Structure formats: structure tokens, C-alpha cells
N, C-alpha and C positions, 0 to 999 in steps of 0.2 A: 503496499498499499503507499502510497505518497506521503511523504511528511506531514504533509496539509491537512492531510483526513486524519491520521494518529494523530495528531495536536488537537484537532475541532471535532472528535467524535464525540465526545462527553457532548459540549453545546449541542453540536447537530442533533443528537438524540434528542436531548430536552427541548429543544424547541418542535421537533418534529411530534413529540408526544403532548406537547401545550396546543400545538396547530391543530391536534387530531378532534380539538372541543369545535373548531369555527364550522364544521358543516352541520353538528347538531345544531349549536346556536340559530345559522341559519335556516334551520328547519322547523326548529321549534317557533323562534321569538318572527321572524320575516312569513314564514309561509303559514305556520301556524297549525303543522302538522304534530300528530300524536307519532312521536320516534322513542324508541326503546333507546337507554343509555349504555347498556352492554357492549356491542361492539365497540362504541367511545372511547370506554372506560380502556378495553382490550386494550387499545390502540395508544391510548395514553399509557397505560403502563408500561407496554411494551419500547416506548422511548423514554419516560421517566425515569424508571427503576436500572436499566442499566447503565443511561447515561450518568445517574445521580452515583452508582458506584463506582466507574470507572471515571469520574471528578474527582471522588473521593479518596479513590485508590493509586491515581497521580500525585494527588496531594500529600498520604500517603508517605508513598513510596520515596518521594520528592523527600519529604523533611526527613528519613531514614537515611537517606545517602547524605544530605547533610549534617547529619549529625556524627557518620562515619567517618568523616572527613573533618571534622571538627569547626565544621563553618555554623556559624552563628546566624 
């Protein structure tokens, strides 16, 4: 994978997970359709959970590397 994707993958996943709610908002509030939340919740969680895990993992791994090198 390219360095750009590896660096920004957590952000991309989180944004995708948050944007999963846009079709629901459109259907529910603009078109006034009765819509189930479950499909949107699944896409939301598929983006936000791994994105948050990757973001947190990068933070934790970075802190451990700095601590081992003696940097503060």
C-alpha cells in the first residue's frame, strides 16, 4: 500500500463510518421514508471501530517507540 493510505487509513475509515449516516438522514428527514437503522449502523461500525482501533494503535505504538528510544 502507498504511504499515504497507510498514514491516513484510520481517518479515512472514521470519515466513511460517519458519512454512512447521510443516506439515512436524507431518507428519514428529506423524503420522510420509514427506514431501518440497522444497515446504516453496520456500515458506521465497520468504519469507526477499525478506524479508532488503528488510530489508537498508532498512538500507543508511537509512544512505546519514543519511550524505548529515551525521547519524551
